[in-house]
C-alpha positions, -999 to 999 in steps of 0.1 A, spaced: 874 314 -65 860 282 -77 829 275 -94 813 244 -104 800 260 -133 808 296 -149 788 310 -178 803 335 -202 776 355 -205 738 364 -189 715 364 -213 686 337 -223 715 315 -232 726 318 -193 705 326 -168 677 300 -169 702 275 -167 724 290 -143 691 288 -118 684 252 -122 722 246 -116 723 268 -85 687 261 -70 706 221 -71 732 236 -51 759 238 -75 783 273 -73 778 296 -101 787 322 -118 776 343 -145 800 365 -170 788 397 -185 802 424 -201 774 449 -205 742 445 -188 727 417 -169 704 393 -194 718 398 -224 713 416 -256 674 405 -257 665 419 -227 681 450 -228 693 459 -263 673 436 -288 637 418 -287 622 433 -251 629 473 -267 621 463 -301 587 451 -297 580 475 -271 589 504 -300 566 484 -328 535 488 -301 521 522 -318 531 511 -354 515 474 -350 484 497 -334 486 522 -364 486 494 -393 455 477 -374 437 511 -375 445 511 -413 427 476 -415 395 493 -413 406 527 -430 372 534 -449 349 511 -424 347 532 -400 381 547 -392 402 568 -403 441 574 -399 440 607 -379 464 588 -352 503 597 -350 532 584 -332 553 610 -310 588 591 -314 602 613 -283 576 602 -258 574 565 -273 610 564 -267 614 578 -232 585 553 -224 611 527 -237 635 535 -211 611 538 -181 602 503 -189 633 487 -200 665 504 -182 653 488 -146 652 452 -163 693 447 -157 688 456 -120 658 434 -117 676 404 -131 705 407 -113 687 411 -80 667 379 -92 695 358 -99 715 369 -64 686 355 -48 694 323 -60 728 326 -49 743 332 -81 776 356 -88 777 384 -114 810 394 -119 814 422 -148 844 421 -179 855 406 -207 859 370 -202 894 352 -215 908 319 -209 938 311 -191 937 271 -194 906 252 -201 895 255 -162 907 290 -156 899 323 -169 905 358 -159 884 388 -157 897 422 -151 927 407 -136 908 383 -112 911 344 -116 885 324 -117 886 283 -120 849 260 -130 846 222 -130 825 230 -162 819 263 -187 792 272 -204 798 301 -237 769 316 -242 780 354 -254 761 357 -276 760 378 -312 771 417 -316 757 435 -349 781 430 -378 800 457 -399 804 454 -437 839 460 -449 835 485 -472 851 523 -469 831 545 -448 816 518 -426 823 536 -397 796 560 -405 767 538 -403 746 530 -373 733 493 -354 704 480 -345 714 495 -306 716 528 -319 680 522 -336 668 509 -305 678 545 -285 673 568 -313 665 603 -290 645 616 -322 631 595 -355 652 610 -382 633 621 -417 651 598 -440 673 565 -432 686 541 -453 688 500 -443 714 480 -457 700 444 -455 670 430 -458 667 405 -429 647 404 -399 662 436 -380 662 458 -417 627 447 -423 613 453 -391 628 482 -379 619 497 -416 584 491 -405 587 509 -374 602 537 -387 578 544 -412 556 543 -394 565 572 -370 573 592 -403 606 584 -416 611 580 -455 629 543 -456 652 529 -483 662 492 -474 694 483 -499 699 443 -504 725 424 -519 699 400 -527 676 399 -548 647 394 -521 643 401 -487 641 373 -456 655 346 -477 644 315 -450 607 329 -454 578 315 -477 585 334 -508 550 340 -517 547 358 -487 577 376 -487 567 391 -519 537 402 -504 550 417 -476 579 438 -495 550 450 -520 529 464 -489 560 481 -480 563 498 -507 527 510 -511 533 522 -475 559 542 -494 592 524 -479 619 519 -510 634 485 -520 669 481 -540 676 448 -546 707 429 -562 723 458 -552 762 453 -531 768 486 -512 807 496 -516 808 529 -500 795 553 -475 801 589 -472 791 620 -454 789 656 -470 772 681 -440 740 660 -426 736 638 -458 751 605 -458 756 587 -494 757 550 -500 768 536 -532 768 507 -547 784 483 -573 757 488 -597 763 520 -599 736 534 -574 739 560 -550 711 567 -521 710 592 -495 692 598 -465 699 615 -427 708 580 -412 726 551 -426 718 514 -406 739 487 -411 710 456 -408 736 430 -424 732 405 -396 749 392 -366 786 378 -355 796 357 -327 810 370 -299 842 344 -299 870 373 -299 900 379 -276 887 350 -256 920 325 -263 897 300 -272 919 284 -299 947 281 -276 928 258 -249 913 236 -284 880 251 -281 873 245 -319 854 278 -333 842 288 -371 824 322 -392 791 305 -376 805 304 -340 812 276 -317 814 243 -329 793 220 -305 782 181 -308 747 168 -303 751 174 -263 762 208 -264 798 201 -261 826 222 -277 853 206 -287 867 206 -251 845 177 -233 835 200 -200 829 234 -220 796 242 -236 783 263 -257 746 276 -259 724 302 -280 733 324 -303 773 323 -299 767 282 -315 778 278 -347 746 258 -360 711 253 -385 684 254 -355 666 291 -357 691 316 -338 661 329 -311 655 333 -275 636 307 -274 659 281 -285 689 299 -263 665 291 -236 660 254 -243 694 248 -250 711 271 -217 679 245 -198 692 213 -215 727 220 -207 720 222 -167 698 186 -173 731 175 -188 757 190 -162 732 175 -131 732 143 -144 694 145 -156 700 136 -189 722 116 -214 704 120 -241 714 142 -270 697 175 -269 663 171 -297 649 202 -302 609 203 -313 595 219 -340 605 259 -334 585 287 -344 599 316 -360 583 352 -364 590 383 -382 577 414 -371 571 428 -405 538 445 -407 514 421 -415 532 398 -393 548 371 -410 559 335 -390 569 299 -403 574 265 -379 587 230 -387 593 216 -425 595 246 -449 569 254 -479 606 256 -499 615 220 -485 581 202 -492 581 217 -526 616 198 -535 600 165 -519 577 138 -531 574 131 -488 553 165 -485 519 182 -495 514 221 -494 479 236 -487 467 268 -490 441 282 -469 429 318 -470 425 330 -434 408 363 -448 381 351 -463 371 325 -442 376 345 -408 376 381 -415 351 384 -383 379 368 -363 408 387 -376 396 423 -375 397 425 -411 434 415 -418 427 408 -453 464 392 -461 457 369 -438 470 335 -453 484 300 -442 504 275 -459 501 245 -448 528 209 -450 514 178 -444 533 145 -450 519 110 -462 504 101 -430 488 139 -432 500 147 -402 507 184 -396 546 190 -398 550 226 -407 533 258 -419 536 294 -432 519 324 -419 511 360 -430 488 384 -414 485 405 -380 477 374 -358 504 349 -376 527 347 -343 499 341 -320 487 312 -350 521 297 -347 520 293 -314 488 271 -319 506 247 -338 535 240 -316 512 214 -301 497 202 -333 533 197 -345 549 185 -319 522 160 -308 511 146 -342 473 157 -333 449 141 -355 417 152 -367 401 133 -333 424 153 -310 414 189 -323 381 178 -324 381 171 -290 396 201 -283 378 237 -269 391 268 -279 379 302 -271 354 315 -298 353 339 -319 393 340 -320 422 335 -348 437 307 -323 399 290 -328 394 294 -363 425 279 -378 427 242 -356 388 240 -368 403 245 -403 431 228 -402 409 196 -387 397 191 -421 427 180 -436 445 160 -414 436 122 -404 
């Protein structure tokens, strides 16, 4: 069983590149332990955004509360979960069929290296000229007493019933997004966080405002609390912190983050270096073994661990293996979004980085005030733009319901260094938020 390239994993960090290689005539295989197409498709972003849909709708309706709408709509969670299964469950089989058309073999099981060119899966042996490590990450588990009593993100996205109360340990992406969904579905949510703020990588002003708005909806926050024990008494679960506080709920979710899937693969024995962040790679996505590459969330990197960056890396590796490039990987500006209610987004140079440097200037745009008719009465909509000394847009932070779409509007402006003249030559559909923002932005550019 000899292949040109074997990808270990079948998510976005694998299958995009696998298709390119297979279509170029290479013999390609994907090794998968669970479902074809990986976490995002089956257990992550796809399911999350589907369950988020009704919560977002309720949020939009609330924007018009008192000016033509009331809040007489509720989420029926069991029906929503049934719909999630209807939409999400067939995706892995559909992807398997698409990959089969390209001639890509899918091998189910756990891969372990025998030597640098050989792996075993279910006692079968496979060899390849090149490997791509694309195993992704799994939910972390707090090293505390009672950690086995907690649930993870996969559990939340598969809840048959919404519990009356829950505790989220961690105020990062997962905890904040799930809290927004759960609160909208009627659960009493408490977020317990070790640090003094939520979403540390996002603009502090906007994050604090999101916390204020979530608090106004009834979500409780306990910052500066280090969890040291989780216990159960009948149907009640308790979370005790080192600060002497105890929080109780019907379910406890560990949303403290994710860890790379590098266990039990004999990577060290073949010379592949790993660290706490994942697999170590150079600027060509090569590991410390030249013919073994890595892509996606399993990579130890500063670049955001997002589905689009995994796809970007996978396609880059395919280009390298096909001899279509010898250049180092060069990431464009990467937009990221947190699907709280309201949303937040950012791209490029952060506002915190800009504040610490004389190279940049930060400007505030009160988008809600200037474009209320286009932003559907979203009173929270604001944008901070970061300009360099040449008055080019190099970064932005956004808050508001339209933030995910607005940040995408900024991607080409940053990556292609648009000037005011470029924007003046561009026509957008109007009246929309994505038309308003470039019009406002043009006033700041050279």
